[in-house]
C-alpha distance (Angstrom), angle and dihedral (degrees) to the residues before:
residue distance angle dihedral
X1 . . .
X2 3.80 . .
X3 3.79 127.3 .
X4 3.80 101.7 -113.4
X5 3.79 145.6 17.8
X6 3.79 95.4 -106.7
X7 3.80 91.5 56.0
X8 3.81 90.1 44.0
X9 3.81 89.5 53.6
X10 3.81 90.0 49.8
X11 3.81 92.5 49.8
X12 3.81 90.6 46.7
X13 3.81 90.8 51.1
X14 3.80 91.1 49.6
X15 3.80 90.0 48.2
X16 3.81 94.1 50.7
X17 3.80 91.5 45.3
X18 3.79 91.2 51.1
X19 3.80 90.8 48.1
X20 3.81 92.3 52.1
X21 3.78 92.6 46.6
X22 3.81 92.6 47.8
X23 3.80 101.9 33.5
X24 3.81 90.8 122.1
X25 3.84 86.5 67.7
X26 3.81 91.0 62.8
X27 3.80 110.5 99.1
X28 3.80 110.7 -134.0
X29 3.79 110.5 -122.1
X30 3.79 94.1 28.1
X31 3.81 124.3 107.1
X32 3.82 107.2 -73.3
X33 3.82 93.2 -170.6
X34 3.81 92.0 53.5
X35 3.82 89.9 49.0
X36 3.82 91.6 50.3
X37 3.81 93.5 46.1
X38 3.80 91.0 50.5
X39 3.80 90.7 52.3
X40 3.81 90.3 47.3
X41 3.81 90.3 50.6
X42 3.80 91.3 54.5
X43 3.80 90.8 46.3
X44 3.82 88.4 54.0
X45 3.81 90.4 49.4
X46 3.81 90.3 50.0
X47 3.80 89.3 48.7
X48 3.81 88.7 49.7
X49 3.80 91.8 54.6
X50 3.80 90.7 50.9
X51 3.81 93.0 49.2
X52 3.81 97.4 40.6
X53 3.78 95.5 140.9
X54 3.79 95.2 55.9
X55 3.82 109.6 101.0
X56 3.80 92.7 -150.7
X57 3.80 94.2 69.2
X58 3.80 116.2 114.3
X59 3.77 119.3 -123.2
X60 3.79 120.3 -111.2
X61 3.81 87.9 -108.2
X62 3.80 91.9 53.9
X63 3.80 91.1 48.8
X64 3.82 90.1 49.8
X65 3.80 89.6 50.0
X66 3.81 92.3 51.6
X67 3.81 90.6 49.1
X68 3.80 91.4 47.1
X69 3.81 92.8 48.4
X70 3.79 90.3 51.8
X71 3.79 93.6 45.9
X72 3.80 92.5 88.0
X73 3.80 88.4 57.7
X74 3.82 91.0 65.4
X75 3.79 95.4 77.3
X76 3.79 91.2 41.8
X77 3.81 89.5 53.7
X78 3.80 90.4 48.2
X79 3.81 89.6 50.9
X80 3.79 91.2 49.7
X81 3.80 91.3 48.8
X82 3.81 91.5 50.8
X83 3.81 90.2 47.9
X84 3.80 90.3 49.5
X85 3.80 91.1 52.3
X86 3.82 90.7 50.9
X87 3.80 92.4 45.9
X88 3.81 92.4 47.7
X89 3.80 89.1 56.7
X90 3.81 87.9 59.4
X91 3.81 92.9 57.9
X92 3.78 119.2 102.8
X93 3.81 109.6 -96.1
X94 3.81 91.2 -116.2
X95 3.82 92.8 56.8
X96 3.80 93.6 42.1
X97 3.81 90.4 52.3
X98 3.83 90.4 52.5
X99 3.81 90.9 49.4
X100 3.79 92.1 49.4
X101 3.80 91.5 49.9
X102 3.78 91.4 51.8
X103 3.79 104.0 36.1
X104 3.81 104.3 25.7
X105 3.78 102.4 32.1
X106 3.83 94.4 29.7
X107 3.80 95.1 -131.1
X108 3.81 112.0 167.6
X109 3.79 120.2 -109.8
X110 3.79 89.0 -121.2
X111 3.82 91.5 55.5
X112 3.81 92.2 46.6
X113 3.81 90.2 49.6
X114 3.81 90.4 51.5
X115 3.82 91.5 49.2
X116 3.80 92.6 48.8
X117 3.80 93.9 41.2
X118 3.80 98.4 -121.3
X119 3.79 136.0 103.8
X120 3.80 123.2 -85.2
X121 3.80 87.8 -114.8
X122 3.81 90.4 61.1
X123 3.82 90.5 51.5
X124 3.81 91.6 48.9
X125 3.80 89.9 51.4
X126 3.81 91.3 49.4
X127 3.80 90.8 49.7
X128 3.78 91.0 48.3
X129 3.80 92.0 51.1
X130 3.80 93.5 46.5
X131 3.82 92.7 45.5
X132 3.80 87.9 54.3
X133 3.80 91.1 50.0
X134 3.81 91.2 48.5
X135 3.79 92.3 47.7
X136 3.82 92.0 50.6
X137 3.80 91.0 46.6
X138 3.83 92.8 49.3
X139 3.80 91.5 48.1
X140 3.82 91.3 50.1
X141 3.80 92.0 47.3
X142 3.81 92.6 49.2
X143 3.80 94.5 46.1
X144 3.81 91.4 46.2
X145 3.79 90.5 49.5
X146 3.78 88.7 -124.1
X147 3.80 94.4 144.3
């Protein structure tokens, strides 16, 4: 929705900042993805106003069309998230704990490797294997309609 990656990064940063600052406005139980996309849309529109003279800016109608076309992805993303939660519960506790350290608590791979007493390469290989298992599980759950 913006002409280049640098501008897209700026709009994304503004969107995330706005979301953090206004998280109390999010209604628990409602669609988080839809809320985030709406905020992003308005950040793009604000960006568009600031960069009016640039010929590469999409029209409001084009932005609305992009948002509308992606709207059907919301439920698919929700389904994938639910499947991922179910699949994560099937992981061995040891692997799930490593994943939480890395992806929830943002602990570096190097630090995890030191804590576990192995090399970073071993941790990367474990993550790769578990990511593959999770991906296969999510795909099976989605195709089976189990979510």
